[in-house]
C-alpha positions as CSV (number, residue, x, y, z in Angstrom):
1,M,0.0,0.0,0.0
2,I,2.8,2.4,0.9
3,R,4.5,1.6,-2.4
4,N,1.4,2.5,-4.4
5,E,1.0,5.8,-2.5
6,W,4.7,6.6,-3.2
7,I,4.2,5.9,-6.9
8,A,1.1,8.1,-7.0
9,A,2.8,10.9,-5.3
10,L,5.8,10.7,-7.6
11,A,3.5,10.7,-10.7
12,E,1.7,13.7,-9.3
13,S,5.0,15.5,-8.7
14,L,6.1,14.8,-12.2
15,Q,2.8,16.1,-13.6
16,T,3.2,19.3,-11.5
17,F,6.8,19.8,-12.6
18,E,5.8,19.2,-16.3
19,E,3.1,21.8,-16.0
20,T,5.5,24.4,-14.6
21,A,8.6,23.5,-16.7
22,T,9.8,26.4,-18.7
23,S,12.9,25.3,-20.5
24,E,13.4,22.4,-22.9
25,D,16.0,20.9,-20.4
26,E,13.4,20.8,-17.6
27,K,10.8,19.2,-20.0
28,E,13.5,16.6,-21.0
29,V,14.2,15.8,-17.4
30,V,10.4,15.2,-16.7
31,Y,10.1,13.1,-19.8
32,L,13.1,10.9,-18.9
33,L,12.0,10.5,-15.3
34,A,8.5,9.5,-16.4
35,L,9.9,7.1,-19.0
36,T,12.2,5.5,-16.4
37,L,9.3,5.1,-13.9
38,H,7.2,3.6,-16.6
39,D,9.9,1.2,-17.7
40,N,10.7,0.1,-14.2
41,L,7.0,-0.6,-13.5
42,E,6.7,-2.5,-16.7
43,W,9.7,-4.6,-15.9
44,E,8.5,-5.3,-12.3
45,N,5.0,-6.3,-13.5
46,S,6.4,-8.7,-16.1
47,T,9.1,-10.3,-14.0
48,D,8.5,-13.1,-11.5
49,L,11.1,-12.7,-8.9
50,T,9.6,-15.3,-6.6
51,E,11.7,-18.5,-5.9
52,E,9.4,-20.4,-8.2
53,G,9.7,-17.8,-11.0
54,V,13.4,-17.8,-10.8
55,A,13.6,-21.6,-10.8
56,H,11.5,-21.7,-14.0
57,G,13.4,-18.9,-15.8
58,K,10.6,-16.4,-15.7
59,T,12.9,-13.5,-15.2
60,D,14.3,-11.2,-17.9
61,I,17.1,-9.7,-15.8
62,I,19.9,-8.6,-18.2
């Protein structure tokens, strides 16, 4: 539950920063942070890091 609240707060902060970004550099930082968050969540949701998942090769750790 705490993790979901943290992610929601981070997404809200990124949204606020995006709305107030004035330079292209700031907009680029927001984009890269949002992309990184999205990629990490996608990886976490598609990877089975339980003992059983690891035993059956259900991880895509590079």
